[in-house]
MIGURO-883134 format. One record per atom (N, C-alpha, C): x, y, z. Coordinates in steps of 0.02 Angstrom, whole numbers, padded with zeros to 5 digits, always signed. Layout:
residues N
XYZ;...
end
This chain:
residues 274
-06057+02441-08484;-06050+02468-08442;-05986+02499-08437;-05974+02547-08386;-05908+02576-08365;-05881+02554-08305;-05812+02536-08292;-05810+02533-08221;-05747+02563-08223;-05746+02626-08159;-05705+02676-08158;-05652+02651-08094;-05594+02653-08119;-05521+02623-08074;-05490+02711-08055;-05486+02698-07982;-05444+02774-07958;-05363+02757-07974;-05338+02791-07983;-05250+02803-08005;-05231+02776-07964;-05184+02740-07996;-05144+02680-07942;-05172+02621-07946;-05225+02606-07934;-05268+02542-07925;-05260+02496-07959;-05266+02428-07954;-05263+02383-07984;-05327+02370-08030;-05325+02329-08076;-05385+02307-08128;-05397+02248-08085;-05468+02223-08069;-05450+02182-08010;-05498+02118-08059;-05474+02055-08062;-05493+02009-08103;-05509+01943-08045;-05546+01893-08067;-05529+01840-08004;-05531+01771-08054;-05493+01731-08029;-05507+01655-08058;-05548+01592-08015;-05575+01581-08061;-05614+01523-08039;-05597+01453-08080;-05562+01403-08045;-05567+01346-08090;-05575+01289-08034;-05594+01234-08068;-05604+01167-08057;-05547+01135-08013;-05542+01103-07954;-05495+01071-07924;-05500+00984-07959;-05488+00943-07905;-05474+00876-07917;-05542+00841-07949;-05584+00899-07954;-05645+00849-07981;-05628+00865-08075;-05599+00894-08076;-05591+00907-08145;-05552+00832-08180;-05580+00812-08212;-05549+00733-08240;-05473+00747-08277;-05486+00813-08303;-05421+00825-08358;-05379+00854-08325;-05369+00876-08250;-05327+00901-08200;-05294+00976-08225;-05321+01014-08263;-05290+01069-08283;-05307+01144-08243;-05332+01121-08181;-05326+01186-08147;-05244+01218-08136;-05206+01181-08112;-05127+01202-08094;-05096+01232-08144;-05120+01210-08227;-05098+01223-08273;-05126+01289-08301;-05194+01306-08306;-05216+01352-08314;-05203+01403-08279;-05197+01397-08206;-05194+01452-08176;-05131+01467-08174;-05069+01449-08201;-05008+01456-08232;-04991+01502-08275;-05057+01475-08328;-05056+01522-08394;-05093+01569-08377;-05133+01598-08326;-05167+01661-08320;-05119+01704-08292;-05086+01676-08253;-05040+01726-08203;-04985+01753-08254;-04941+01703-08296;-04896+01711-08351;-04930+01765-08368;-04989+01761-08410;-05015+01793-08471;-05017+01861-08429;-05030+01877-08368;-05034+01943-08342;-04971+01978-08335;-04916+01953-08321;-04842+01958-08314;-04831+01974-08365;-04853+01949-08430;-04810+01947-08475;-04847+02018-08519;-04910+02044-08511;-04921+02088-08552;-04903+02155-08494;-04897+02144-08444;-04872+02200-08394;-04924+02239-08383;-04911+02317-08388;-04936+02366-08362;-04977+02391-08412;-05048+02385-08390;-05121+02405-08450;-05109+02488-08425;-05126+02506-08505;-05129+02583-08491;-05128+02627-08430;-05088+02679-08433;-05075+02735-08369;-05066+02687-08326;-05016+02650-08299;-04989+02624-08253;-05031+02576-08205;-05081+02548-08239;-05146+02508-08215;-05113+02435-08204;-05103+02389-08155;-05077+02320-08163;-05146+02274-08160;-05131+02220-08151;-05205+02185-08150;-05178+02128-08108;-05230+02128-08047;-05225+02077-08010;-05294+02038-07985;-05254+01961-07993;-05296+01894-08005;-05307+01878-07931;-05291+01897-07888;-05311+01875-07806;-05308+01810-07818;-05345+01784-07776;-05333+01695-07738;-05374+01645-07792;-05364+01610-07812;-05398+01576-07849;-05464+01530-07810;-05516+01554-07840;-05590+01507-07805;-05589+01425-07819;-05576+01383-07796;-05594+01306-07821;-05671+01270-07824;-05687+01243-07873;-05740+01209-07871;-05728+01144-07883;-05788+01111-07903;-05794+01044-07905;-05805+01028-07953;-05821+01053-08029;-05854+01024-08079;-05932+01020-08072;-05955+01063-08020;-06042+01051-08051;-06066+01109-08028;-06138+01112-08064;-06175+01174-08074;-06203+01213-08008;-06195+01154-07949;-06211+01193-07891;-06154+01239-07865;-06098+01212-07877;-06039+01260-07852;-06019+01313-07907;-06033+01309-07943;-06020+01369-07987;-06074+01418-07962;-06135+01409-07963;-06177+01449-07927;-06151+01486-07860;-06120+01427-07809;-06078+01473-07754;-06037+01492-07784;-05975+01494-07837;-05926+01521-07831;-05950+01593-07848;-06000+01616-07882;-06046+01664-07928;-06063+01718-07859;-06088+01670-07818;-06119+01703-07759;-06069+01738-07715;-06012+01695-07713;-05968+01720-07660;-05926+01790-07690;-05916+01805-07765;-05893+01850-07779;-05935+01903-07782;-06002+01901-07781;-06053+01957-07800;-06054+01985-07699;-06037+01940-07674;-06036+01964-07595;-05979+01963-07572;-05912+01991-07595;-05850+01991-07578;-05848+02070-07540;-05798+02080-07499;-05804+02167-07519;-05780+02202-07564;-05739+02157-07597;-05724+02203-07652;-05758+02189-07721;-05813+02169-07713;-05849+02156-07775;-05857+02201-07837;-05871+02286-07794;-05886+02344-07835;-05808+02368-07885;-05767+02319-07860;-05711+02345-07899;-05692+02268-07963;-05719+02210-07960;-05703+02165-07995;-05730+02177-08044;-05693+02152-08104;-05731+02166-08182;-05734+02113-08204;-05709+02052-08208;-05704+02012-08238;-05691+01926-08203;-05698+01877-08232;-05671+01788-08203;-05667+01757-08263;-05604+01741-08241;-05565+01700-08283;-05581+01609-08266;-05587+01582-08310;-05628+01525-08298;-05697+01510-08283;-05723+01435-08259;-05683+01377-08242;-05657+01336-08310;-05665+01292-08299;-05642+01243-08366;-05689+01186-08366;-05727+01176-08319;-05795+01127-08320;-05841+01160-08345;-05894+01127-08388;-05941+01169-08437;-05982+01141-08368;-06003+01104-08318;-06063+01105-08282;-06051+01165-08229;-05995+01189-08187;-05954+01224-08169;-05983+01311-08209;-05966+01315-08256;-05979+01388-08299;-06061+01383-08293;-06094+01335-08323;-06165+01344-08308;-06196+01353-08246;-06173+01357-08208;-06203+01360-08139;-06166+01460-08128;-06115+01469-08150;-06067+01538-08132;-06107+01597-08167;-06106+01553-08236;-06104+01628-08299;-06166+01668-08279;-06236+01628-08272;-06283+01669-08245;-06291+01739-08208;-06271+01711-08140;-06270+01771-08074;-06212+01804-08097;-06151+01785-08111;-06103+01852-08125;-06108+01890-08170;-06132+01857-08235;-06140+01904-08276;-06199+01946-08288;-06237+01929-08253;-06310+01974-08219;-06295+02020-08186;-06221+02034-08139;-06194+02067-08093;-06151+02103-08105;-06141+02089-08181;-06098+02146-08229;-06014+02121-08237;-06018+02054-08214;-05945+02030-08231;-05948+01984-08304;-05893+02010-08324;-05874+01972-08387;-05842+01900-08364;-05859+01859-08401;-05835+01796-08383;-05782+01768-08447;-05735+01751-08447;-05699+01729-08499;-05662+01639-08489;-05691+01581-08517;-05690+01528-08499;-05631+01504-08552;-05574+01449-08528;-05531+01410-08570;-05548+01355-08614;-05596+01322-08565;-05602+01261-08597;-05655+01234-08612;-05725+01255-08605;-05794+01213-08612;-05786+01223-08667;-05807+01168-08726;-05804+01162-08810;-05878+01148-08839;-05918+01148-08786;-05995+01129-08798;-06018+01176-08835;-06056+01149-08906;-06078+01187-08950;-06153+01234-08927;-06172+01218-08868;-06228+01250-08852;-06218+01315-08807;-06152+01322-08810;-06122+01385-08765;-06126+01439-08801;-06115+01437-08864;-06078+01495-08911;-06118+01482-08984;-06120+01414-09007;-06153+01427-09081;-06176+01349-09073;-06251+01357-09082;-06285+01283-09084;-06286+01229-09138;-06322+01190-09139;-06309+01140-09202;-06345+01182-09258;-06371+01223-09246;-06416+01229-09306;-06386+01311-09321;-06339+01339-09282;-06287+01386-09321;-06310+01450-09284;-06370+01439-09238;-06377+01507-09201;-06342+01511-09134;-06355+01567-09099;-06335+01582-09041;-06349+01527-08986;-06300+01482-08965;-06319+01429-08913;-06376+01439-08860;-06407+01408-08845;-06468+01419-08789;-06447+01418-08726;-06383+01370-08703;-06342+01391-08645;-06295+01442-08630;-06281+01490-08679;-06238+01562-08684;-06265+01600-08639;-06234+01636-08574;-06251+01699-08557;-06224+01761-08581;-06262+01808-08590;-06241+01871-08620;-06190+01888-08560;-06127+01908-08594;-06068+01919-08558;-06022+01851-08533;-06015+01791-08556;-05985+01756-08559;-05943+01744-08639;-05883+01732-08631;-05831+01730-08712;-05784+01674-08677;-05780+01640-08730;-05712+01590-08713;-05670+01581-08764;-05624+01563-08729;-05544+01550-08805;-05548+01467-08840;-05580+01433-08801;-05582+01380-08844;-05665+01367-08906;-05625+01338-08965;-05694+01342-09012;-05727+01307-09002;-05786+01301-09047;-05842+01245-09028;-05814+01172-09063;-05841+01132-09042;-05836+01068-09049;-05848+01069-09133;-05898+01104-09153;-05920+01098-09237;-05852+01100-09256;-05799+01143-09237;-05742+01147-09283;-05694+01099-09296;-05717+01046-09242;-05667+00983-09259;-05701+00936-09304;-05776+00932-09307;-05810+00913-09358;-05766+00940-09433;-05781+01003-09445;-05749+01039-09516;-05695+01021-09520;-05655+01019-09445;-05558+00998-09475;-05577+00934-09491;-05603+00879-09467;-05603+00829-09491;-05615+00800-09560;-05661+00841-09568;-05691+00835-09658;-05622+00858-09703;-05593+00920-09673;-05523+00943-09725;-05479+00900-09725;-05483+00858-09678;-05417+00827-09665;-05443+00767-09720;-05495+00745-09707;-05512+00672-09733;-05503+00694-09815;-05521+00765-09842;-05519+00761-09910;-05468+00793-09926;-05434+00845-09921;-05381+00886-09920;-05316+00848-09898;-05309+00829-09855;-05271+00791-09809;-05245+00718-09853;-05310+00671-09840;-05290+00605-09852;-05338+00590-09934;-05359+00656-09950;-05382+00635-10039;-05448+00581-10019;-05490+00583-09967;-05540+00540-09981;-05627+00558-09970;-05642+00522-10024;-05713+00549-10048;-05766+00528-10027;-05791+00463-09998;-05845+00437-09983;-05858+00408-09915;-05902+00445-09890;-05896+00433-09808;-05952+00402-09784;-05942+00381-09716;-05996+00345-09671;-05983+00398-09604;-06034+00427-09588;-06054+00470-09537;-06111+00430-09484;-06071+00424-09419;-06119+00385-09361;-06117+00437-09312;-06191+00425-09260;-06206+00467-09230;-06247+00441-09171;-06256+00453-09124;-06313+00425-09063;-06390+00458-09078;-06394+00511-09118;-06447+00543-09103;-06450+00595-09038;-06407+00628-09011;-06403+00664-08971;-06381+00735-08995;-06405+00801-08968;-06398+00850-09005;-06340+00864-09024;-06283+00842-08965;-06216+00866-08986;-06175+00817-09050;-06210+00760-09039;-06174+00706-09100;-06211+00718-09150;-06279+00730-09167;-06310+00767-09222;-06292+00815-09251;-06249+00881-09207;-06248+00924-09238;-06168+00923-09275;-06127+00889-09243;-06067+00846-09264;-06076+00806-09320;-06112+00794-09330;-06117+00764-09398;-06134+00790-09463;-06205+00825-09459;-06202+00903-09475;-06153+00942-09527;-06114+00951-09466;-06056+01003-09468;-06008+00965-09515;-05987+00909-09514;-05929+00880-09533;-05970+00867-09617;-06029+00839-09619;-06060+00826-09680;-06062+00883-09723;-06080+00959-09690;-06087+01012-09735;-06002+01027-09758;-05958+00999-09733;-05889+01018-09752;-05866+00984-09791;-05883+00910-09783;-05855+00858-09830;-05897+00868-09897;-05957+00886-09901;-05986+00879-09964;-05970+00955-10001;-05954+01007-09969;-05922+01075-09993;-05853+01067-10024;-05838+01008-10001;-05743+00995-10046;-05749+00948-10080;-05812+00920-10098;-05814+00879-10156;-05842+00797-10130;-05840+00806-10091;-05859+00721-10049;-05919+00705-10048;-05951+00635-10046;-06009+00626-10035;-06024+00587-09979;-06055+00587-09926;-06081+00549-09863;-06151+00497-09898;-06104+00430-09907;-06161+00397-09935;-06202+00355-09893;-06178+00340-09809;-06203+00311-09756;-06208+00347-09709;-06263+00362-09699;-06282+00395-09640;-06331+00365-09588;-06290+00349-09525;-06337+00306-09482;-06342+00319-09408;-06399+00304-09374;-06399+00336-09296;-06390+00255-09258;-06356+00263-09211;-06317+00182-09179;-06388+00158-09148;-06384+00107-09159;-06426+00047-09130;-06426+00050-09063;-06448+00071-09026;-06457+00059-08940;-06437-00003-08926;-06447-00053-08969;-06434-00122-08935;-06364-00149-08959;-06335-00093-08985;-06243-00120-09003;-06214-00110-08962;-06245-00085-08891;-06206-00094-08833;-06243-00135-08763;-06292-00172-08801;-06324-00190-08731;-06282-00257-08721;-06323-00291-08660;-06297-00347-08635;-06317-00434-08653;-06360-00407-08683;-06375-00466-08728;-06347-00483-08798;-06296-00527-08773;-06266-00528-08835;-06295-00547-08915;-06351-00582-08906;-06385-00594-08974;-06404-00531-09003;-06407-00489-08969;-06437-00422-09004;-06393-00373-09011;-06341-00382-08959;-06285-00340-08982;-06248-00356-09037;-06246-00408-09067;-06202-00458-09117;-06251-00433-09175;-06308-00432-09180;-06363-00407-09259;-06354-00344-09250;-06340-00291-09206;-06367-00237-09217;-06275-00230-09259;-06231-00237-09238;-06163-00232-09248;-06167-00264-09323;-06184-00326-09340;-06200-00352-09419;-06238-00304-09468;-06272-00277-09439;-06326-00228-09482;-06288-00176-09498;-06254-00146-09447;-06234-00078-09453;-06165-00088-09504;-06122-00133-09476;-06061-00137-09538;-06085-00166-09599;-06133-00203-09612;-06149-00229-09687;-06170-00161-09728;-06199-00116-09679;-06209-00050-09715;-06158-00006-09741;-06121-00014-09690;-06056+00032-09719;-06016-00032-09772;-06003-00074-09750;-05972-00095-09826;-06009-00112-09900;-06086-00110-09877;-06111-00103-09946;-06107-00032-09966;-06090+00034-09935;-06077+00092-09961;-06018+00093-09989;-05970+00051-09984;-05894+00075-10012;-05872+00129-09977;-05885+00122-09926;-05845+00180-09900;-05761+00219-09911;-05726+00259-09875;-05664+00240-09889;-05635+00302-09803;-05684+00344-09772;-05683+00342-09714;-05756+00353-09684;-05733+00371-09609;-05776+00346-09563;-05773+00421-09518;-05834+00437-09500;-05822+00488-09452;-05867+00489-09398;-05849+00469-09341;-05891+00439-09254;-05895+00518-09242;-05956+00505-09212;-05966+00581-09164;-06017+00547-09102;-05969+00504-09062;-06001+00469-09025;-05939+00455-08953;-06008+00433-08898;-05965+00426-08849;-05923+00356-08839;-05871+00360-08785;-05829+00304-08756;-05853+00250-08769;-05905+00211-08744;-05931+00152-08745;-05942+00143-08803;-05978+00179-08850;-06017+00157-08907;-05945+00146-08947;-05906+00198-08948;-05834+00185-08984;-05814+00138-08975;-05792+00103-08912;-05753+00058-08892;-05772-00017-08927;-05866-00013-08898;-05928-00088-08928;-05907-00064-09017;-05914-00028-09053;-05906-00016-09108;-05821-00053-09161;-05794-00057-09110;-05710-00041-09128;-05708-00121-09131;-05718-00164-09063;-05722-00213-09081;-05729-00252-09144;-05781-00246-09176;-05824-00264-09214;-05798-00255-09280;-05787-00184-09275;-05763-00154-09342;-05692-00160-09369;-05636-00199-09312;-05570-00221-09323;-05589-00284-09330;-05622-00318-09335;-05627-00389-09354;-05664-00399-09430;-05674-00334-09455;-05701-00355-09527;-05649-00333-09570;-05634-00382-09607;-05577-00377-09645;-05591-00324-09707;-05648-00310-09728;-05697-00283-09804;-05670-00205-09771;-05668-00196-09693;-05659-00135-09668;-05597-00094-09650;-05548-00143-09665;-05472-00140-09645;-05450-00076-09681;-05473-00042-09740;-05460+00036-09769;-05491+00075-09757;-05533+00079-09720;-05596+00127-09696;-05558+00164-09644;-05540+00240-09647;-05487+00278-09617;-05557+00311-09560;-05550+00286-09499;-05596+00313-09437;-05566+00367-09406;-05611+00421-09433;-05589+00493-09382;-05654+00499-09317;-05642+00544-09272;-05674+00544-09209;-05651+00606-09211;-05687+00633-09137;-05662+00691-09093;-05632+00705-09039;-05612+00762-09007;-05573+00744-08946;-05591+00720-08897;-05669+00702-08889;-05715+00677-08831;-05675+00604-08827;-05638+00578-08878;-05627+00511-08875;-05554+00517-08830;-05514+00576-08823;-05466+00576-08785;-05461+00561-08723;-05489+00522-08695;-05498+00496-08631;-05456+00426-08611;-05425+00401-08544;-05393+00368-08531;-05419+00298-08540;-05492+00309-08529;-05529+00230-08557;-05510+00219-08614;-05536+00266-08658;-05541+00253-08737;-05453+00224-08766;-05419+00285-08749;-05356+00288-08780;-05296+00217-08735;-05300+00206-08677;-05297+00136-08639;-05333+00076-08673;-05379+00071-08698;-05399+00016-08734;-05386-00012-08814;-05344-00071-08821;-05322-00092-08879;-05362-00060-08955;-05434-00064-08921;-05484-00063-08977;-05468+00032-09009;-05442+00056-08987;-05429+00131-08998;-05380+00136-09044;-05353+00085-09056;-05303+00096-09116;-05333+00099-09189;-05292+00144-09242;-05325+00150-09286;-05377+00203-09290;-05385+00226-09245;-05444+00308-09252;-05392+00367-09254;-05419+00434-09286;-05374+00473-09285;-05432+00545-09254;-05395+00556-09200;-05441+00605-09139;-05417+00687-09195;
end
């Protein structure tokens, strides 16, 4: 498509950012980055300047993303808006991107890293990506590949255990780690799906699941572990792992999803590389 802008008129972009509901509190930082980028870039060809307008604040929800899209499409200057910067929450983006891109807007988001937004676990175009949506953050799959590269090239580790919870994201990350790890000469000797009993309130079931898992890791004589796991599972696993002296020399790698206050604030997080 083509957007025609009259001489002397600005190129209209709009900013949609999640406010206090964003657990990482990135709204103010991202707005400052957008405005700094526009100022640094300066005048676009033939004296056209970029106007970002006022920020539309949302609440990290799919419903609010759809509301923001509807507001943009219904605004008085809708015909002159060419694109949207943001949001940073995946839920908001899922609600925003469909109606916004259908209306002809380009959406450029700086934060969501979910695999399904651009590239799925199978390497195909992600099922949640709307045509016309782009992002500047890499897919989470890149984190798994980087972990494998650091393990082999950086640390000289070649025998791995991978643990996932069976979800699309967790399984996809594990597959990406394994592919890169083995391409560099490493071997995944143990690959396990976490037993749901590991986080059970039943202490006997939890202990049995932990023992079975750790015994399998020990028997594999691994030197590195890749955990594509949510915070509650990581914390439960860390307690048992740290108390097993036979696993003291196994390097533990996980993804940025573990970079939460809950995990990093817990003593059990020590020893993990993110």
